[in-house]
N, C-alpha and C positions, 0 to 999 in steps of 0.2 A: 291550333284551331284547324277542322279540318278544314281543307280547300274543296268545296261540290258545288253541285246546284245553287246551292241557298246563299252562294257568293255571292253570284253573278248578276250584277242589277240592269236593270233594265229602263233607262230615261225616256220619259215620255214626253210627247208634246215639247212644250218651251223649258223644258227642266235642263235639258243640256245648255241653254246658253245662259241661266242662273249658275249652271257650277262651273263651269270655264268662260267666262263673258268674254276673257282676254283672245281667245279664238277666233272669236268674231267682229270683237271693235277692237283690237291689239291691246286693249291693257283695259284697265278702272280707273286710270288718270286724267288730269285734264284734255289732254291729246281724245280720249278715248270717249268720255261724257260729251265731248263736243263732235265728235264723231256720229252720236245719235243724231246731232242734226241735219246734217249733210245727209243720212241714209233718208230722210224723210222729205228734206228739199230738192234731192238727187231723181227722186219719184216724181216729184212736181217738174222738175227740168224734163225728166224724159217726156212727159206730156209736151212740152214746147218743142222739144227737138225735132217731135213727130208732127208737128202741125195743129196740135190740139189746144195747148195754151199760150196766152202770151202776159201773162201776170201772174207773180206771186207776191202773196206775202208773210211778211214772218215778225211774229211780237214776241220779246222777250219779256216775263210777267218781272212785277216790281222786285220779288224776293230772286232775282236771277236765278229762277230754277225752275220757270215752267216756258215751255216752248208750245209757240202756235205755231202752224204752217198750213196756210190756207191757198189753193191755185183755181184756176178758172179751166180747168180741163172738163176730160169729159166725167169726171166723178167715180168712183172705185165701184162696179156691180154691187147689187145690193140683192137681185134675185137670187134664190133657191141655188145653191148647186145641185147637180142632176145626182152625183156617188156620194156625197157627205151629208145632205138635206138638214143644209145651214146656207146662211146668207153668206154668197161669195165673197161680202165685206168679213163677216168673221172669220171665214179660212184665211183667206191673207192673211191676217195681223191676228194668230192663233196658230197656224200650219207654217212650219220649215220647209223651203223650196216647192212653196204654193204661188204663183201670179202668171202675169200674162204675157212674160216677156220670153218662154222659153219656145210657142211655135214659130216664133217671126213675124203673126199678122195683126194682132194687135202694136206692135212696136217692132219699127224696122230697126234703130237703133235705141243703145239702152245703155245706161252707166251703171248699171244693175243687173245683171245675168242669173246671180245664184236663187235670187226669190226668199232671201233672208233676212233683208232689211228692215222691212216695217217689222216683222214678226221679232227680228230681235230688240226693238227698241219697246216695243210692246212688253218683251219678257223683260226688260231692264228696268223696267219706269213702276213706280209705286200706282200712277193712275195714266190712263189714258182716255181722252173721248175721238171719237172718229165722226164727223159729221160730214154726209154727202148729198151734195145735190144735184138730182138727176131727175128726168121721167115726170117733170114737172112739179116733185115734189122733194121733202128734205127727210132724211134719217141718221138717226143717230144712238149711238151703241158706246157703253162705256165698258173699260178692262181694269184691272190690276195686276199686276206682275204676269202677266202673259194669257191669263185667265179673265171669259167674260164675267162682269158681273150687273149685266141686265142681258135685257133681249134688245133685238134691232128693232125701233120704234117709228112708226113716220110721224117728226114733230112739227111740220108745216101746216097750215088753217085751210080753210078749204078751197080759198084762189088755187089756181096751179101757179107755180112757182116758177117763173124764167131763170134761165141761163143754167149750166154745170160748173161742177166743182167738186173739188172735196178740201176740210180742214182738219186736221190733226193737233192735238192738242196733247201733249205729255210731260210729265215729268220725274227727273232721273230717280230709279230709288235709292235713298240715304243708305238701305245695306248695302247696298254694295258700291256707292259713288261714297258714302260718309258725306262731309259737307261740304263738298267742291259746290261750286258757284257759274254759273258760266261771264264770261267773257263778252263784253256786247262791243268791244272793237275787234274779236279777235271775229266773232259774228259778222259785224258790217264789212270787212275789208274782207271774207270769202264771199258775199254775197256780190259786192259791187266787181267782184271779179267774174260771176258768173254773165253781168249784164255785156263785159266785153264778149265773153264767150259764146252768144248767142245774141245776134243783133234783132232787134226787135222785140228783146224780151224788158221786161218791166219790171224792176223789183221794189219794194215797198219794206223798209225795216224800222217798228217801230220800237224802242225802248223805252219801257216803263220803268226804267229802274232811275232813270233822270226824272228832276221836277222840275218844268212839268217833263209831260212824255217827249223823248226827242222822236220824232220823223225824218226819215231821210228816203228817198227816192234815187233808185239806181238807172237810168236808161243808155247805152252807149251803140250806136248804130255803125259805128265807124269800126268797130269788131275791134282785132288786134291791132291794127295799128293806132286806135288811142292809147291800147292797154302799153305798147310798147314805150310811146311818149310817158306812161306814169312809170313804169318800170326804171326808165331811165333815169329818171330825177331822183326819184327813190335813189337809187346806187349811187349817185353824186356824181359819175364820170366821164367826161366830156367826150363827146360823139366824135369817131375818126371824120367822119362822112356825115353831110346834111340831109341827104334823104335815103329813107329806110327802101329794104328790101321788103316787097310785100307780093303773097301769092296765094288765090284761091282756088283750090282745085274743086269740080263737084261729083265727078266719076267717084265711083268706091275704089279704096276711102275715099272719102269726103277730107277736105284737109286746108287748114289756113295756116298759113306762115309769114309773120312779119322778125326780121332781124336786122341789125345794126354792130358797126365793130365802134367798140370805144378804147379810150386808154388805160382802162383796167387790164392788172396782168394774170386775171382768170376769164374762164367764160363762164358763162349763167345762161343755165338754159331749162325754161319752164315747158313742161309738158301735160298736154292733157288727153282723154282718152273719154268721147261722148261726155264731154262736160266734165269730167272727174279728175282731177291734178293727180298726177303721177310722181310724188315728189324724187321716188328711188329710180326714174329713167324707167328704161325699158327699149323693145324693138322699135319704137316708134320713135323714140330719141336718137339709136344707132343710126337707123336710116338718116336722118338729118342730119347727123354728125357726116355719115362718109358721102352723102350727097353734098356739102358744102365744100368739103377736102378736093375732093373732083372734078368739082367747076370752077374752085380758084384752081388747081394743079393744071384744068387743061387750056382755061386762061393763060396763066402764067407760061407756059409750053408754047401757046402759041402765038403770043407774042413777045416770046424770047426775054422775059423779064426777070428770069435769076440772076444774078449778079457771079460771075467767076469766083469759084473759090467759098462762097454761103449755100447752105445744103437745107433746104425749107422741111420741116415735118409739121407732121397733121396737126400737133399742137400748139408752131407756131402760128399756122392760119386759123386756130380755133382763139388764141390766145386773146383776148376782149371782147369774143365777140356774147352779145345779150341775144337772144332768141324766144321768140314764144311760139310754138306750135300745138296747135289742134287737130286731132282727126278723129272722124267716127267709124268705127269698125263694126260689121255687121256680128259676129259673134267674137267679143273680145274675150280673151286666159287672162284673167287680172292674177296674181302671186297674193293668194289671202282674202278676206274678205274687204279686207280695208282697202283695197286696190290701190297699194301704192306702185306697182312694175307692171305695166305689162309684158307678156310674153309671146302673143303671136308671132311667131318667126317671119310668117308672109310680109307681115306688115315690113321688116326691116329696107326687101326690095323694092315694094311698095312706094314706100314715104322717098329711098333713095331716088327711083326712078325719076317722082314727082319735080323732086327740089334740083337734081341736076341739072336739067337742060335749062329749067327755068331762071334760076340763077346764073350761068353760063351767060344766057342771050342779056339779061340784065346787065352783064359787067361789059357786056360787048357793044351794049345801048347808051352806057352812062361812062363814058370812058374817063371822064375828071374824075368822077368817085372812084370808079376801079383802080386809079392810079392814087389816091391814096390810101384805100386798103392796103393796096400792095406793097407800099411805103410802108405801110405799118406793121404790114407781115414779116419784110426785111429785116427790120427792124428790132422785132422778137427774135429772129433765127440770130441775130447776130450778136444780141445782148446774153442768149442762150449760150451762144458758144464761148461767149467769153466770157459768161461764169464757170463752167465750166472748166475752161483754160486756167482760172484762177484755184478752183477746187481742186486741179490736178495738180498743183503745186503743195498741198497738204497730205501728210501723213502721220497717220496712227499714233500717238503715243503711246511708245513701247520701252523697255527696259534700254535696248539696244539703241533705237534711233529717237526716242524725245526730244532729241535736241538737233536735229534735223530738219531746215528748209522753218525754222520761227522768226519773226522777227527780232532785229540786233536790238530796239532798246527793252524788250521784255526782259527780266528778270524771272527764268521760270525754277519750280521748285523741285527739290530732291526727289520727291514722289512721285513714281507712275502710273499710281492705282489713282484712277476718275473718280473712285468713291471717296478717297479722302482729299483729294486734290482741289482746290480755290483758283479761280481767277479773278481778281481785282483790275478793272478797269480805271482807270484812274486819269482823274483831269489835271492836264499840266505836270512838267519834268519837274518844281518844286515840290510838288504834292506826292511825285511817283518817289522821290527821293527819300522822303520821311516814312513813306509806306515801304519803301524797300528795308530801312530800318525795324520800322518798327515789328514787321510782320514774323510769320513761323515760316522758316526757310526750307524745312523739309513738307511742310502742302500748301505752303501760301503763294502764288508767280505774282508779279505785280507788273502791267502792262499800261503806261504812262501814254496819254494822248496830246496833241498838241493843237489848243484850242477849239472851236466847235467844227464838228463833223459834217460833211455832207446830209442835205435834209431827204435821204431815203423817197419821201413821199411827193417829193418833186422832180426824180431822177430816174431815167430807164437804167434796164439793168446793164448795159454796158460801163456807164457812167458809175454805178455803183462800183463793180467789179473792179475800174480803173482809179477808184481811191484809194490813196493810200493807207488813210487810216483806218476806213473800213477792211480793207484789204487784211492787213495785220492782224485786225480780230478776229476775220475767217481764219486765217495763218495757224494764230493761236490757239484756237479751240480746237483744227482738225478735223472737225466733221463735214465741212463742204459746204456748199450754196444750191441752191438752184436743184437743177436734176439730179446730182451727185450726191446730194445731202444723204448722210448716214449717221444719224444720233449714235449707234455704237463704236461709233471713233470719236468721239467727243472726248477730248483729256481733261478736261474738268468739269465737278461731278454738279458744283456752284459757279456761277459767274456774277459776280458783285457790280454793280456800275458804283463806281464811288466818285461822286462832284463836290464842289461846296457848297454848304449848307444858305446859296442864297439863290437870287435871281437868275443869273448865269447858268449858277450848276444846274437848276433844276430844268432850265431848256436844252442844255448842254443833255441831260439824263433824257429828256421828250425825244431826241434827234436820235439817241443809241434807242430809246425803245420803238421809237417807230422804223428802225433799222433791222432791230429784231422781230417787230409784230409783220414787218412786209416781206424780210428773207429768211429768216428764221422761226417762224412762227411755232415749229415743232420743241424748239427749246423753251418757251415758254408755258408750251402743251403740258410738255413732261418736268414742269416745276424746276429750273435748272436757273432761271433768271432771278437775282434778287436786286434789292434797290439797299446800298449803306445808309445808314441814317446817322452820319456825323452829327455832333452837338454844336447847335451854335454859341451856345451861352457856356462860359463858366465861372460856378460861384461859389465862392469860400466864402463860409462862414463860421465861425469858432474857430475850431479842428476838422471842420467833415466837410469835403468835395461835393458840390452837387453839377451835374450837366443838363442841360434844356437844347433841347433838339429844334426849339422858335421860342416868338416872344409868351405866346401862351402859356408855355410849360415854364418859361423862366417868373412869368409873374402867380404862376401854381406855388412856385416853389416857394419864391421872396412871402407869397401870403399866410403860408404854413412855419413862416422861422419866428422864432419868440422873439419880440418887441425891443428888446435892447439887447439886439444883436444888428452889428452894423454889416451886410454884406458886403464883399468886393466883386464886382461883376464886369467878366471881360466876354466881349464880341471875341470872336476870332472871323478875321474877312477873311479865311480862305484857308484849305488845309495845311498848305507852307507854314503856316504861322504856328501850328500845332508840332510839340514836340514830340519825336518817334514814341516815346514813352504813351505819350497820350493818344496816340491815335490808336497804339496796339489796345489801350486798355478800354476806348469809346465804343471804336470801328471794326477793329482787325479781331479781338479775345474771343472765339465762340461761347465762350462762358459767358461773356458781358455787353455783347454787342447785339443790336436793334434792327436787325435786318428785316427785311420787308420783302415776302415772295410776290413776285409781277405774276397774276392772274387775269382772265377775260372772262368774268360770269357773263360777260352779252356782248356777244361778237360785233352782232348786227349795231349796237350802241356804240362799240369800239371803235368800229372801222367808218361812222358817220362823226365820232368824233374826233376822228386823225385826219380827214377827209376836210375836217372844215378849219380846223386847228393850224394842219401843215400841210394842206393842198396849192394848188396854183392859183387858186380863188381869194383875194383879198377880203372878198364882201363879209364871209362868215368868221372872219378872224377881226373884223372891224365891228359886227355887231356883237362880237363877245365881249370887247376890250371896252365899248360903251357901255354895256349892261352891267360891266364889270367894274366902273373907272374907280367908284368907291372904297372896294376892298385893293386899291394898290396905293392908296394914300401914305401908306408907310416903308413903303420899299425903297432901298437905296438906290438910287442912280448915280 
């Protein structure tokens, strides 16, 4: 086929959006479809930011596909555009890069500067209705797939209508998004966050998917200070100090910041630009991090608070920090239409210059709080150095040195190839002895543990690094821990937690999983960690032997046996009771074992569960136990 001018296509109007929607909303998945809501809501928020609106109402239709967004702003202009000879409303909703946010006169601050938000939503909707109240009347126009299906008409009666505002109703086009529906909880949480960012804003969410419809109203005059309390409660980590740091700056760039240190081992920063969340960060968050580190360093140096022999890094200072930052930028340069990241280079220095002196002044004026923060930072530095010292003891498994610096109780395998090597972490010396005899010495290594290991959820990094059982595991694995972790040095491609099939065994498995989740999470992410599944019962019936993992499987096997067969049932009280050949056949042999690979499909849910069941606060555990007491009736004690 010839390649000439006839092959050149020109996409007109909103055709480019329907042809390549991912360029405008990031994708046609769950997140992309919800992005349509935020494009319309952010236009209403822009009216709030610039002092023209105080209220936004969002309605989710009964079928979870129709969205209506109403504000009490000025209302989109409806007069005839002098150049296009069409109503301004129609121009805005059917033309890319059109709107009132380019010249800087109508909007001083705006979450969207590209002028494509409303028109993109229109292009990707099977139906859209725009209703505008202004200049004493109400006007309405309908659209489909970005094109008008009616003329702009005045629908109000003869009496003059009071007030002003815009109402946009739309349905995502199933040709683009298939059968996806909106998530009411996702919308509710995002809308509430808007009210924390904009004092005085009142947001109403009407969820018609519920019977009767659920109406939520949000207003938070405390701003980010109130939001920080909510975020800390969601994360479930205790605060290091009682009072939070909060600063509001009215000069450009306008800025609001709330932060507090917690006992978490990571930092958590949520940034917003002109009311739009930036999950990928950007220059405003870089300025925040720089300002915090500089302020704390200056305080440490001025008061000579760094202990001898301790080196404080930026990561030590920010460990456990939870911060909420909202900035307003006159000409924001976002990375892409979805606005995930701010790219304005000048904002870094401006935010740094606002945060550093304010935080340093606050530390000097709040000596007891500053003392708690400094102690937490020094502890983080010592934990990091202890982890690094432990990791330096580990060497990668090679044909020459694979037996160097390994725990003495480790029964290593002959192979030096991680792809075929397996490590079984076994409960107790007795079980370890059976496992050593039943293993394949070429590819399977055995590391016995004594008793219950340290609860890593309630211990700091220094305690974890100093624990003999856990340090033996780190040494055996060879990949290091903390900042020195290197998965390429992992000595075993598969790591099995092999515990007794009883309550104590499950508890030890949970303690080990907590350690891996907190300190070696990349091994779980890479699929290297497994739970071995030793049987709890042996059932001999006629000439056949059956193995059952638990009571339910035992009962299922018994139900299938002929009625004239009298089975012999043996319950193993521990792995040590199993003969090496039995352990090999049921649990070690790759051809017959039933191991479970450890995965984390929902990181937030895993985080909450771990904090509730393994954290320092006993209240969630007590609640968990009391709610499930009946399930524990048959547990041996």
